[in-house]
N, C-alpha and C positions, 0 to 999 in steps of 0.2 A: 414538517420539513424534513426531507431525507438528506443524505450525504451527497457529495459531489466530488467528482474528479477535477482537479485543477491542473491543466496542462500548461507548462511553462517552457520558456527557452532560456538556457543558461547564457552567461556572457560569452562563453566559448563557442556558441552557436549550437550546442547539443540541446536535446530535449529531455524533460523529465516531468513526472507528475506526482501529486500527492492526493491521497483520498482523505477527504475531510467529513467528519461526523456532522450531524446536524447542528451542533453547536459551534461549528467552524474550526474544531481542533483537529490537527493533523493526526491521522491514526495509521497511515501507511505512506511510505515514500519509495519511489522507484530508483533504479540506477539511472545513469545518463545514457541516452540513445543518440546515435549520430544522425538518425533520419526520424522525422515526425511520424511517418507511417509505422516504424518500429515501435514508437512510444504509444501510439494508438492500439497496436497489437498487444502491447503490455497491459494496458488498460482493460482490454477484452479478456486477456488471460486472468487478470485479478477477478473480473466479474464472474468468470466461469469456475475459478478454483476456490473462491471464498467459501463456498458451500461444499466443497469436496472433502469427504472424510480423509483425514491424514495429510492434508495440505499445509497445515501450520505446524511449525517446528518451534516449541518454546526453548529458549536459550537464557543463559546467565553470562554477563560479560566478566572480564577480569577483575572488575572493581565492585562485583556483587550487585550490579543493576540487571533488571530482568527485561528481556525483549523477545520479539518473535519475528520469524520470517515466513513468508508465504511462497510455496514452491508450485510450480507447474507440474503437470504429469510427468515430464521429462527430468524432474528433479531440479530444473533451474530455478533460482530465486527470482521472483518477479516483484517482490516488495519486502520492506523491513520496517518495523515499527520504531518509535522512539524508545528511549530507555525509561523504565519504570522502577519506582522505589521498591515495589512488592510484586510477588508472583500473582496475587489476586488482581492487582491493577493491569498486569500484563494480560491475564486471562480475560479481563473485562474488554481490553483493547481487541482481542481476538474476536470476541462476541460482537463488538461494535463493526469490525470489518465484515464479518458474516452477515450482519443485518443490513449494512449500509451499501456494500459494494454492488450487489446484483442490480439494483435499481438506480444507482447514483447517475445523475446527470453529468455531462461533460461541459466544463467551463474552459474553453480554448482561449488561453491569454497569449497566444504566440503571434497573433496577427499584428 
């Protein structure tokens, strides 16, 4: 089983998506989008950029947790990970996005 993109509508009417690994764990979360088409474009951007060299930026939060962001070629952040306890877990999360995103199916829960 491969990963999937889960497209959702927030209570305020905006759209967002999560990329889930094959085990159902969220590995990447998007920002909020005003339009559904914009969220779908964000999903395509994740698919394209997940395997691009230099697209991931590894970060450390102020409370010493580890996370990453995925950036499009224009430098805009298209997704962010959860917080991880270790750098190794964060790096495994990056690998999971790289392997799951390109072929992930879309689960549209907005209807």
